[in-house]
N, C-alpha and C positions, 0 to 999 in steps of 0.2 A: 489709257486715259481717254475719256470721251472727247470727240472732236470739238464739241462746243466749250470744253474746258482746257483745251490744248495750249500749250506754251511753245509753239513752233519757232524755232530759229531759222532764219533764212540761210541760204547756202554759204554766204560769206562768214558768218559768225560760227555756223557749224564747222566750216572748214578750219577755222582758227582752233576750235576745241579739239579737232581731230589731228591737227598738225603734229603735236608732240608724239603721237603714236607712231609716226614714221621714223622718229629719231630715238625713241626710248631704248630700243635694243642696243643702240650704239653708245648712248651717253648716260642712260639711266634718267631718273626723274630730276635729278639735281646733284650737286656735289655735296658730300658730307662736310659739315663745318668742323674745323679743328677746335678741339676744346682749349680754352684758355686755362691751363692747369691750375694756377693759384685760385681762380674764382670758382672752379668746379669741385672743390673738395667737399665731401659730405661731412656734416657735423657729427661728432661722436655721439652715439646713441640714437641717431635719427632712424625712423621707421619708414618702410615703404608705404606708399599711399595706394589704397585699393588693392594691395598685393601686387602691384605692377613692378616689373623689373626696370622698365623705362617708359617714358612718354616722348614720342617723336614729334618735334616741332620744326615747322618749316617757315622760311622767310626769304626775302630777296636781299642782295647785296646793294641796297639803295638806301639813301638817307631817309626817304619817306617810310622806311621800315626801321627807323631809329629806336623805337620802343623795344623791338626784338634785339637790335644790335647792342643796345645798352644792357638789356636784360641778360643777354648771354654773357657779355664781357664782364659785368659786375657781379654775376652770379646769382641774380634774383630768382631765376627759374629753378636752379639747382637747390638753392636754399628753401624755396617754397615746397619742393617736391621730396625733401628729406632724402631717404635712402633709395628712392626711385630715381634712376639716372635720367637726367635731361639730355636727350639725344637731338642733334640738330642737322638739318639739311638745308642747303642754300639753293634757290632757284633763280632763273633768269626771266621766266615768263609765267603768267597766271594759269594758262591752260595745262601746263606740265604739273604745276602744283595741285590743280583740281584732280588730275589723273592720279597723282600720288595719294591724295586724300581718299579717293574713291577705292584705290587698291589696298589701303591700309599701310602704305609705305610711310605716311605721316598720319598723326592724330589730330593735330591742331596746326593752324597756319596763319601767318600774316599775309595779306593779299589785298589787291585792289577791288573796287566795287563791281566793275564789269565782269571779271571772272567769276566773282561770287554769284551775281545774277545768272550768268550763263550756267554755272554748275548747279544751281538750285532748280532752274527751270528745266534743264535737260534731264534731271532725275525726278522730275514731277514732285519736287519738294521733299525727296526721301533721303538724300545723301548728306546734306550739310545744314548747318545753322550758323548765322552771324551771332556771335556771343559778346562782342565788345568792340569799342572803337580803339583807334591807335593814333591817327594823324589826319590833319586837314591841310590843305594847301600844297605848296611846293611844286606847282606846275606853271610853266610860262610859255608863251609864244615868243621865241627869240629868232631875230632875222638878220640877214646881211644888210647893214645900214646903206651900203652903196646902192643896193637894188630896191630896198623897201624902206620908205621914210614915214608912211602913213598906213592906216588900215586899208584904204583904198588900193594901195600899191600891192597889197597881197593877191589881189585878182590876177590870175595868169601866171602865178609863181608856183614853184615847186616846194611844198611844205611836208616835212617828214613827221610821221607819228610812229610809236614803237611797234604797232601790230594792228592788223585789220581787226576791228571790233573791239580793241582794248579801250580802256577808260579815256585816254587822251585822244584816240582816233574818233570816238564818239563826240567828244567835246569839240573837236575842230570841225567835224561835219555839221554839228548843230550850229556852231557859231557862223560857219560859212552860209548856212541856210538863212540865218537871221540877217546877214548882210544882203540877202537877195540873190545869192549866187547858187548855181546848180552844180552839184557834183554827184556822180554815180557812186553810191556807197561802196559797192563791191570792187569796181575796178579803180576807184580813186580818180577817175578822169572827169574833167568838167572845167568850170571857171577857175578852180584852183586844182592843181595836180597834187593829190595826196600820195606821198611816197612812203610806203610802210618800210621802215628801216630799224633793225635791231639797235637799241640804245648804245650798245658797245661800239658800233661802227658809224653812228650818226655824226660824231665830231670829224671823223676822217672823210665822210661824205661832204661835209660842210666845207672842209679845207680844200677838197678836190673840186668844189664848185658844182657838184651834182645836185645839191639842194640849195634853196634860197632861204630856208628857215626851218624851224621845227616847233612843234607843239609837244613838249616833253616834260617829264618830272625831273626832280633833282636827284643826283648832281649833274645829270646830262645838260640841263639848261645852263648851268653855271660853267660847265666845261666848254660850251659853245661861246659864251660870253668871253671866257679867257682866250678864245681864238679869235676874238674881234667882233663877234655878234653883239647885237643890242636887244635888250628886252622891249618888245613892242606892246606886250600885253601880259599881265599877271592874271591868271585865271580866277584868283580869289576875288578880284575886282568885279567879276560877273555874278557873284553870289551874295545873298543877304548876309550881313554881318561879316562878309569875307570868309565864310565857313562853308567847306564842302568836304565830304569824305574822300580821302585818297587812299587811306589804308584802314582795313578793319580786321577783326579776328574771326576765323571760321573754325568749326570743329566738325568732325565726322558725327553724323547723328547717331550712329551705332556706338561710337566711343562715348559720346555725351550720356547716352542712356545707361551704359554699363559702368562708366567711371566718373560720376559727377564730382566726387572729391578731388580727383586729379585735375579735372577741368577748373574747379574753383581755385585750386593751388596755382595753376598757370595764370588765371586771371588776377589773383592777388599779386603775383610777381609782376604782371603787366602794369597794374595800378601803382605798385611801388616804383617801378622803373619810370613811369611817367611823372610821378611826384619828384623823383630825383632829377629828371631831365628839367623840369620847370623851375625847380629850386636852384639848380646848379647848371645853367646852360653851357658855360664854357667847359666845365669838367665833363659833362655829358657828351658834348661834341667830340671832345678828345677820346672818350671811351668808344663812342660809335666809329670813329676813324680808325682807332686801334683794332676794333673787331674786323672792320673791312680789310685791314692789313692781314689779320690772322686768316680770314677766309679766302682772300684772293692774292695775297702776297704783295699788295700795293695799297698804299694810303693815298688820300686826296691831298693835293697841295692846298695851301691856305687860301689862294685866290679863288679856288673852287669851293672849298669846304665852307668858309665863313658866310658868303652870301647865300649858299644853298641851304645851310642850317637855319639861317635867320628867317627864311621864307616858310618854314614848316612850323605848324602848331601842333603840339602833341596833346591829345585829349583822350579821356576814357569814353566820351560820348561817341556813339557810332554815327551821330548826325543822320539819323534814319530818314528824315524827310528829304535830304539831298539825295540819298540813294534812290528813292522813289522818283525824283526828278530826273536823275541820270538814266533811269530805266525808260522814262518817257521820252528822253532825247533819243535813245537807241531806237525806240519805235518810230519816232518822227523821221529819223534818217533812213528807216527801212531795214535796219539790221535785226530788229527784234519784233515779234508779234506777240500781243497780249501776255505780258509777263506774269500776272497773277502772283504777286509777291507775298500775299498773306501767309504768314507763317515762317518767313525767312529768318526772323529774329527770335532769339530766346535770350532775354537779358536777365533772367531770374538770378543766376549765379553772380553775375556782375553787380547787380543792385544789392545782393547780399553782401558782397565784399565792400562795396562803397558804403553801405550802412554801418558795417563794422568799423570803417575808417572815419565815420562821422561826416561823410560826403552825401550830396543829394543824389536821388536815383536818376537814371537817364531814361529817355522815352523811346519807344519803338515806333512812333508815328502810325500806330494802328496795324503795323505789319508783324506783330508778334504772334507767337503760337497761341492757340485757342486755350 
């Protein structure tokens, strides 16, 4: 790719993308989700879509991926795919899901905006497309109330984010900059100490006193609150209309080109799942929690599940303008250079599904395919 059109990632973000390669041999791209047998039955007389034996779908075991959790548990994906088997894989981090998409281990995935931008730019726009929205919100800055009582008190403290260069990491770095504080993006050192900590261990780090707070997605934020932390800031309050993309749907460009009917079927299932979630929030919350138990062997307690679910808004709209803003934040913080996101979206099939359901089309903010 010519130098004047390059989308170079700095060492920090590139290291994040490469990190899963060090561990893939040991643990694979992710864990295979267990099928919820009653929900996965194929209707009699159903036919395969595009002649495919299976469509491989990836998602995280997070409530911000509630569309996928509910879609799996309630059988929406399998119903839409007919006799083509819906196969699932659960991930813990965006870079590993991007590697799985690139290798063909999954075809379609639910993932956050920063890994989507990273995967798109590193492949010069050749490996993936964002094809739909899934969720907004569900991210909070939670703190130790004995140490931090106001925004000003965050200066000099140790604040965790899930991963160097991930969506919440970029958001914290940008927010700190807006307070007038200086933080080195790669090392995390500065007026605020940014401690990159896996969401699974963040609650233990908080209990041990090794961090003073965390900028994290749900349900980690509510887990910390259950341990005595307080919400200092809901990230939604920083965005117009309190909307920003936290989870979208990506697809392998190769798979999209070869199997548009299968992609359309998955998008229909996603739209149906979101419709169910928004019409039946309590039942959907229970379904998502039940799928978390199927996937991980453990469900969330009510004092974590209820506030976490309440803070997430499920939507088919990818909120494309906010993805562009998040990319600008990454550039501002020094983690990304010239992302050139034109073409990252292809919402053609989603808008076809929405039109069939009598819904309004969604916009790509000028970042769609030509």
